[in-house]
C-alpha positions as CSV (number, residue, x, y, z in Angstrom):
1,W,29.7,-38.7,42.2
2,R,26.5,-37.3,43.7
3,A,24.8,-40.6,42.8
4,K,27.4,-42.4,44.9
5,Q,28.9,-44.0,41.8
6,F,32.4,-43.4,43.1
7,E,34.2,-45.9,40.9
8,K,32.7,-44.3,37.7
9,A,33.5,-40.8,39.0
10,L,37.1,-41.8,39.8
11,L,37.6,-43.2,36.4
12,Y,36.5,-39.9,34.8
13,I,38.8,-37.9,37.1
14,F,41.8,-40.2,36.5
15,E,41.2,-40.0,32.8
16,G,41.0,-36.2,33.0
17,L,44.3,-36.2,34.9
18,R,45.9,-38.7,32.6
19,L,45.2,-36.3,29.7
20,E,47.4,-33.8,31.6
21,P,45.4,-30.7,31.2
22,G,47.6,-27.7,30.6
23,D,45.2,-25.3,32.4
24,N,46.0,-25.5,36.1
25,R,42.4,-24.4,36.9
26,V,41.1,-27.6,35.2
27,K,43.6,-29.7,37.0
28,A,42.8,-28.0,40.3
29,A,39.1,-28.7,39.7
30,L,39.8,-32.4,39.0
31,L,42.0,-32.7,42.1
32,H,39.3,-31.0,44.2
33,R,36.6,-33.4,43.0
34,L,39.0,-36.3,43.6
35,G,39.4,-35.1,47.2
36,T,35.7,-34.8,47.6
37,I,35.1,-38.3,46.4
38,L,37.9,-39.7,48.6
39,Q,36.6,-37.8,51.6
40,T,33.2,-39.3,51.0
41,M,34.8,-42.8,50.8
42,H,36.8,-41.9,54.0
43,P,40.5,-42.1,53.1
44,E,40.8,-38.6,54.5
45,E,44.5,-38.2,54.4
46,T,44.4,-38.7,50.6
47,A,41.6,-36.2,50.3
48,I,43.6,-33.7,52.3
49,K,46.6,-34.2,50.0
50,N,44.4,-33.7,46.9
51,Y,42.8,-30.5,48.3
52,N,46.3,-29.1,49.2
53,E,47.5,-29.9,45.6
54,A,44.4,-28.2,44.2
55,I,45.2,-25.1,46.3
56,Q,48.8,-25.1,45.2
57,L,47.8,-25.3,41.5
58,N,45.1,-22.6,41.8
59,P,45.5,-20.5,45.0
60,Q,42.4,-18.4,44.1
61,F,40.1,-21.5,44.0
62,S,37.9,-21.3,47.2
63,W,36.3,-24.7,47.0
64,P,39.3,-26.8,48.1
65,H,39.6,-24.6,51.2
66,N,35.9,-25.2,52.0
67,S,36.3,-29.0,51.4
68,L,39.5,-29.1,53.4
69,G,37.6,-27.3,56.2
70,L,34.9,-29.9,56.1
71,T,37.4,-32.7,56.3
72,Y,39.1,-31.1,59.3
73,R,35.7,-30.5,60.9
74,Y,34.8,-34.2,60.5
75,Q,38.1,-34.9,62.3
76,K,37.1,-32.4,65.0
77,N,40.2,-30.4,64.2
78,Y,38.2,-27.2,64.5
79,G,41.1,-24.7,64.5
80,A,42.3,-26.0,61.1
81,A,38.7,-26.2,59.8
82,D,37.9,-22.7,60.8
83,K,41.1,-21.4,59.1
84,E,40.2,-23.1,55.9
85,F,36.6,-21.8,56.0
86,E,37.8,-18.3,56.6
87,E,40.2,-18.5,53.6
88,A,37.3,-19.8,51.4
89,I,35.2,-16.9,52.6
90,R,38.0,-14.4,51.8
91,L,38.5,-15.8,48.3
92,Y,34.8,-16.0,47.5
93,P,32.8,-13.8,49.9
94,E,29.5,-14.1,47.9
95,N,29.4,-17.9,48.5
96,S,27.3,-18.6,51.6
97,R,28.4,-22.3,51.9
98,P,31.7,-21.7,53.7
99,R,30.0,-19.3,56.0
100,Y,27.4,-21.9,56.8
101,N,30.1,-24.5,57.4
102,I,32.1,-22.2,59.8
103,G,28.8,-21.5,61.6
104,V,28.2,-25.3,62.1
105,S,31.8,-25.5,63.3
106,Y,31.2,-22.8,65.8
107,M,28.1,-24.6,67.0
108,S,30.2,-27.8,67.4
109,Q,32.5,-25.8,69.6
110,K,29.6,-24.4,71.6
111,R,30.5,-20.9,70.3
112,Y,26.9,-20.0,69.9
113,A,27.3,-16.2,69.8
114,D,29.8,-16.5,66.9
115,A,27.5,-19.0,65.1
116,E,24.5,-16.8,65.5
117,K,26.3,-13.9,64.0
118,V,27.4,-16.0,61.0
119,F,23.9,-17.4,60.3
120,K,22.4,-13.9,60.5
121,E,25.1,-12.7,58.0
122,I,24.0,-15.6,55.7
123,L,20.3,-14.5,56.0
124,Q,21.4,-10.9,55.1
125,M,23.0,-12.4,52.0
126,D,20.1,-14.8,51.3
127,P,16.9,-14.4,53.2
128,Q,15.6,-17.6,51.7
129,N,18.4,-19.8,53.3
130,Y,16.2,-22.2,55.2
131,R,19.2,-24.0,56.6
132,A,20.4,-20.9,58.3
133,H,17.0,-20.4,59.9
134,N,17.1,-24.0,61.2
135,R,20.5,-23.4,62.7
136,L,19.4,-20.2,64.4
137,G,16.5,-22.2,65.8
138,L,18.9,-24.8,67.2
139,I,21.0,-22.0,68.8
140,C,17.8,-20.6,70.4
141,L,17.0,-24.0,71.8
142,E,20.5,-24.1,73.4
143,Q,19.9,-20.7,74.9
144,G,16.4,-21.8,76.2
145,K,14.6,-19.4,73.9
146,T,11.9,-21.9,72.8
147,D,9.5,-19.3,71.3
148,K,12.3,-17.8,69.1
149,A,13.4,-21.3,68.2
150,E,9.9,-22.2,67.1
151,E,9.8,-19.0,65.0
152,E,13.0,-19.9,63.2
153,F,12.0,-23.5,62.5
154,R,8.6,-22.2,61.2
155,E,10.5,-19.7,59.0
156,A,12.7,-22.5,57.6
157,L,9.6,-24.6,56.8
158,K,7.8,-21.6,55.3
159,I,10.7,-21.4,52.8
160,E,11.2,-25.1,52.3
161,P,8.1,-27.1,53.6
162,S,9.7,-30.5,53.0
163,Y,12.9,-29.7,55.1
164,A,12.9,-32.7,57.4
165,K,15.5,-31.3,59.8
166,A,13.3,-28.3,60.7
167,Q,10.3,-30.6,60.9
168,K,12.1,-32.8,63.3
169,N,13.3,-29.9,65.4
170,L,9.9,-28.2,65.5
171,M,7.8,-31.3,66.4
172,P,9.0,-31.6,70.1
173,L,8.4,-27.9,70.6
174,L,4.8,-28.2,69.4
175,Q,4.2,-31.4,71.4
176,E,5.5,-29.7,74.5
177,K,3.3,-26.6,73.8
178,E,0.3,-28.9,73.4
179,R,1.0,-30.8,76.6
180,K,1.2,-27.5,78.5
181,N,-2.1,-26.3,77.0
182,E,-3.8,-29.5,78.0
183,E,-2.4,-29.1,81.6
184,V,-3.8,-25.6,81.8
185,K,-7.2,-26.7,80.5
186,K,-7.3,-29.6,83.0
187,R,-6.5,-27.2,85.9
188,E,-9.1,-24.8,84.8
189,E,-11.7,-27.6,84.7
190,E,-10.7,-28.8,88.1
191,T,-11.2,-25.3,89.6
192,K,-14.8,-25.0,88.2
């Protein structure tokens, strides 16, 4: 599945379902993975159906809620997405991924204060979460806090130096800073 060998992954899943596992947790996991593959392939309604079946089979399984939230977010159905992320968080509060996803959803809705709160919660749970630092940097940019944004992007890169999104976000800030420094130097030379 991760290698984008969808047909092969689907064969394994269908074989697993054909064997009719007696354990609903196993069947729920298979249906969840089926939904994930279908979502990636874009028949979203089928993915939604499979996530809901997985939830019915194992109501305590948080991952289908998170995946359902992602599907709704891709459809820009933020109310439904946020509801699913909240349920995933309720079921598995130690997992930062649904928190991250609801934070991204809040950003898409321009609910920056809510998103900022979520990303800070994630960093309390996991100070090494470079993606949360990057998102906080983006929020700071939206708020015009370029120095704080630079700080967050640098922190993300300190944790994960090869993180391309933080590199991409930091570069224009550094270029702008360099341009302003050159202007100041030029003005100083002109006044001499």
